[in-house]
C-alpha positions as a LaTeX table, in Angstrom:
\begin{tabular}{lrrr}
\hline
Residue & $x$ (\AA) & $y$ (\AA) & $z$ (\AA) \\
\hline
Met1 & 0.00 & 0.00 & 0.00 \\
Asp2 & 1.20 & 3.50 & $-0.80$ \\
Ile3 & 2.52 & 5.40 & 2.25 \\
Asp4 & 1.48 & 8.75 & 0.79 \\
Phe5 & $-2.11$ & 7.50 & 0.46 \\
Leu6 & $-2.10$ & 6.51 & 4.13 \\
Val7 & $-0.66$ & 9.89 & 5.12 \\
Trp8 & $-3.35$ & 11.80 & 3.16 \\
Ser9 & $-6.12$ & 9.56 & 4.50 \\
Phe10 & $-5.17$ & 10.64 & 8.03 \\
Leu11 & $-7.10$ & 13.88 & 7.44 \\
Ile12 & $-10.31$ & 11.96 & 6.82 \\
Ile13 & $-9.78$ & 9.79 & 9.89 \\
Phe14 & $-8.87$ & 12.82 & 12.01 \\
Met15 & $-12.10$ & 14.57 & 11.01 \\
Leu16 & $-14.33$ & 11.51 & 11.47 \\
His17 & $-12.99$ & 11.17 & 15.01 \\
Asn18 & $-13.46$ & 14.85 & 15.73 \\
Phe19 & $-16.98$ & 14.84 & 14.26 \\
Glu20 & $-17.91$ & 12.19 & 16.83 \\
Glu21 & $-16.50$ & 14.39 & 19.58 \\
Ile22 & $-18.02$ & 17.62 & 18.24 \\
Ile23 & $-21.47$ & 16.07 & 17.93 \\
Met24 & $-21.40$ & 14.38 & 21.34 \\
Ile25 & $-19.38$ & 16.70 & 23.62 \\
Glu26 & $-22.14$ & 19.01 & 24.88 \\
Arg27 & $-24.67$ & 16.22 & 25.34 \\
Trp28 & $-22.11$ & 14.06 & 27.14 \\
Phe29 & $-21.18$ & 16.86 & 29.54 \\
Asn30 & $-24.82$ & 17.65 & 30.24 \\
Glu31 & $-26.10$ & 14.08 & 30.63 \\
Ser32 & $-23.25$ & 11.69 & 31.44 \\
Tyr33 & $-20.58$ & 13.77 & 33.15 \\
Pro34 & $-22.66$ & 14.69 & 36.24 \\
Arg35 & $-23.53$ & 11.00 & 36.73 \\
Ile36 & $-19.91$ & 9.77 & 36.54 \\
Arg37 & $-18.09$ & 12.81 & 37.97 \\
Glu38 & $-17.46$ & 11.09 & 41.31 \\
Arg39 & $-15.50$ & 8.29 & 39.62 \\
Ile40 & $-12.99$ & 10.74 & 38.17 \\
Pro41 & $-9.71$ & 11.43 & 40.04 \\
Ser42 & $-9.54$ & 14.98 & 41.42 \\
Phe43 & $-6.62$ & 16.07 & 39.18 \\
Ala44 & $-8.58$ & 15.03 & 36.08 \\
Lys45 & $-11.82$ & 16.49 & 37.41 \\
Lys46 & $-10.29$ & 19.98 & 37.41 \\
Glu47 & $-9.32$ & 19.66 & 33.75 \\
Leu48 & $-12.65$ & 18.14 & 32.73 \\
Asp49 & $-14.58$ & 20.85 & 34.56 \\
Lys50 & $-12.87$ & 23.40 & 32.28 \\
Phe51 & $-14.17$ & 21.51 & 29.26 \\
Gly52 & $-17.66$ & 21.33 & 30.79 \\
Thr53 & $-18.38$ & 24.88 & 29.69 \\
Met54 & $-16.97$ & 24.38 & 26.19 \\
Thr55 & $-19.53$ & 24.49 & 23.42 \\
Ser56 & $-19.46$ & 22.39 & 20.27 \\
Ala57 & $-18.63$ & 25.59 & 18.36 \\
Gln58 & $-15.59$ & 26.23 & 20.57 \\
Phe59 & $-14.44$ & 22.64 & 20.24 \\
Ser60 & $-14.91$ & 22.90 & 16.45 \\
Ala61 & $-12.76$ & 26.04 & 16.33 \\
Ala62 & $-9.97$ & 24.30 & 18.25 \\
Val63 & $-10.22$ & 21.30 & 15.91 \\
Cys64 & $-10.04$ & 23.66 & 12.92 \\
Val65 & $-6.75$ & 25.16 & 14.12 \\
Val66 & $-5.25$ & 21.71 & 14.70 \\
Phe67 & $-6.60$ & 20.56 & 11.30 \\
Ile68 & $-4.83$ & 23.47 & 9.56 \\
Val69 & $-1.53$ & 22.62 & 11.26 \\
Ala70 & $-1.99$ & 18.89 & 10.53 \\
Ser71 & $-2.75$ & 19.65 & 6.87 \\
Ala72 & 0.38 & 21.78 & 6.58 \\
Leu73 & 2.52 & 19.05 & 8.16 \\
Ile74 & 1.03 & 16.45 & 5.83 \\
Leu75 & 1.64 & 18.63 & 2.78 \\
Ile76 & 5.26 & 19.16 & 3.84 \\
Thr77 & 5.63 & 15.43 & 4.55 \\
Ile78 & 4.32 & 14.44 & 1.12 \\
Thr79 & 6.39 & 16.99 & $-0.79$ \\
Thr80 & 9.67 & 16.42 & 1.09 \\
Lys81 & 9.25 & 12.71 & 1.94 \\
Gln82 & 10.33 & 13.57 & 5.49 \\
Tyr83 & 7.95 & 11.05 & 7.08 \\
Tyr84 & 9.09 & 11.77 & 10.62 \\
Leu85 & 6.94 & 14.93 & 10.45 \\
Phe86 & 3.82 & 12.89 & 9.91 \\
Val87 & 4.86 & 10.17 & 12.35 \\
Gly88 & 5.20 & 12.92 & 14.99 \\
Leu89 & 1.72 & 14.20 & 14.16 \\
Asn90 & 0.37 & 10.67 & 14.29 \\
Ile91 & 1.98 & 10.00 & 17.68 \\
Phe92 & 0.52 & 13.28 & 18.98 \\
Phe93 & $-2.92$ & 12.19 & 17.77 \\
Ala94 & $-2.43$ & 8.66 & 19.15 \\
Leu95 & $-1.72$ & 10.02 & 22.63 \\
Asn96 & $-5.20$ & 11.51 & 22.54 \\
Ile97 & $-7.02$ & 8.60 & 20.96 \\
Phe98 & $-5.67$ & 5.92 & 23.27 \\
Thr99 & $-7.12$ & 7.81 & 26.21 \\
His100 & $-10.68$ & 7.28 & 24.95 \\
Pro101 & $-10.88$ & 3.50 & 25.48 \\
Val102 & $-9.04$ & 3.82 & 28.82 \\
Gln103 & $-11.45$ & 6.52 & 29.99 \\
Ser104 & $-14.43$ & 4.51 & 28.82 \\
Ile105 & $-13.28$ & 1.40 & 30.70 \\
Phe106 & $-12.35$ & 3.35 & 33.85 \\
Leu107 & $-15.63$ & 5.29 & 33.89 \\
Arg108 & $-17.69$ & 2.31 & 32.70 \\
Ser109 & $-19.39$ & 4.70 & 30.33 \\
Tyr110 & $-19.32$ & 5.96 & 26.76 \\
Val111 & $-16.92$ & 8.87 & 26.21 \\
Pro112 & $-16.99$ & 10.96 & 23.02 \\
Gly113 & $-14.50$ & 9.60 & 20.52 \\
Val114 & $-14.36$ & 6.01 & 21.72 \\
Trp115 & $-16.22$ & 4.46 & 18.76 \\
Thr116 & $-14.08$ & 6.05 & 16.06 \\
Thr117 & $-10.98$ & 5.21 & 18.08 \\
Leu118 & $-11.84$ & 1.53 & 18.26 \\
Leu119 & $-13.33$ & 1.06 & 14.80 \\
Ile120 & $-11.22$ & 3.38 & 12.62 \\
Ile121 & $-8.16$ & 4.91 & 14.27 \\
Ile122 & $-6.58$ & 1.87 & 15.90 \\
Pro123 & $-6.90$ & $-0.27$ & 12.73 \\
Tyr124 & $-5.55$ & 2.64 & 10.65 \\
Asn125 & $-2.52$ & 3.00 & 12.94 \\
Ile126 & $-1.79$ & $-0.71$ & 12.87 \\
Leu127 & $-1.84$ & $-0.63$ & 9.07 \\
Phe128 & 0.15 & 2.61 & 8.88 \\
Phe129 & 2.97 & 1.54 & 11.20 \\
Tyr130 & 3.09 & $-1.88$ & 9.54 \\
Gln131 & 3.54 & $-0.17$ & 6.15 \\
Leu132 & 6.23 & 2.12 & 7.60 \\
His133 & 8.06 & $-0.97$ & 8.82 \\
Leu134 & 7.69 & $-2.77$ & 5.48 \\
Asn135 & 9.05 & 0.27 & 3.62 \\
Gly136 & 12.04 & 0.64 & 5.98 \\
Ile137 & 10.91 & 4.06 & 7.18 \\
Leu138 & 10.33 & 3.10 & 10.79 \\
Asn139 & 13.72 & 3.33 & 12.49 \\
Ala140 & 15.30 & 4.96 & 15.54 \\
Gly141 & 16.05 & 8.23 & 13.71 \\
Thr142 & 12.46 & 8.54 & 12.51 \\
Val143 & 11.08 & 7.85 & 15.99 \\
Ile144 & 13.41 & 10.33 & 17.73 \\
Ser145 & 12.68 & 13.07 & 15.20 \\
Ala146 & 8.96 & 12.27 & 15.41 \\
Leu147 & 8.99 & 12.61 & 19.20 \\
Ile148 & 10.45 & 16.11 & 18.83 \\
Val149 & 7.61 & 17.00 & 16.43 \\
Thr150 & 5.13 & 15.55 & 18.92 \\
Ile151 & 6.49 & 17.75 & 21.72 \\
Leu152 & 6.36 & 20.82 & 19.47 \\
Leu153 & 2.68 & 20.13 & 18.74 \\
Ile154 & 1.67 & 20.44 & 22.41 \\
Pro155 & 1.68 & 24.27 & 22.33 \\
Val156 & $-0.37$ & 24.12 & 19.11 \\
Leu157 & $-3.11$ & 22.27 & 20.99 \\
Met158 & $-3.01$ & 24.75 & 23.87 \\
Ile159 & $-3.10$ & 27.73 & 21.49 \\
Ser160 & $-5.98$ & 26.17 & 19.53 \\
His161 & $-8.10$ & 26.11 & 22.69 \\
Lys162 & $-7.16$ & 29.72 & 23.53 \\
Ile163 & $-8.15$ & 30.79 & 20.02 \\
Ala164 & $-11.43$ & 28.90 & 20.33 \\
Glu165 & $-12.23$ & 30.60 & 23.67 \\
Lys166 & $-11.55$ & 34.08 & 22.29 \\
Trp167 & $-13.05$ & 33.82 & 18.82 \\
Thr168 & $-16.08$ & 31.64 & 19.38 \\
Pro169 & $-19.19$ & 32.77 & 21.29 \\
Arg170 & $-20.48$ & 30.72 & 24.20 \\
\hline
\end{tabular}
């Protein structure tokens, strides 16, 4: 399978996952979160409480900023064949998506994003990393460079939420 095809298809998978979250986030916080709030550790409760006032529009704006950055990284990856850029983006995304099943099991409840994680994202990542391995792209240098990209994407996520708070009405 063509690596470039898998890299481009990430954008579709990214958006399908985020559509599930965008559609479900407000309803989940209004209906499910109050019921399961006591099962959540106090350090996580503080962070989740911040998201409890986030609207779907605000979440969409944050996703849009991340989507623009992801699209730029993918375009650069495809044109330069520097796959570590995309692997870093994919690792960054994977850190988020692997939390959904863990949260769902811990809370014994549906959490937004869990279905697309289980049915689309995990199979995609298995296929993607298998293809990287088959094509000799997955090596120590790629992983180290990718981890640097992953770390550099953390401020992008934080900034995306700040932009969403400022530019999107409640």
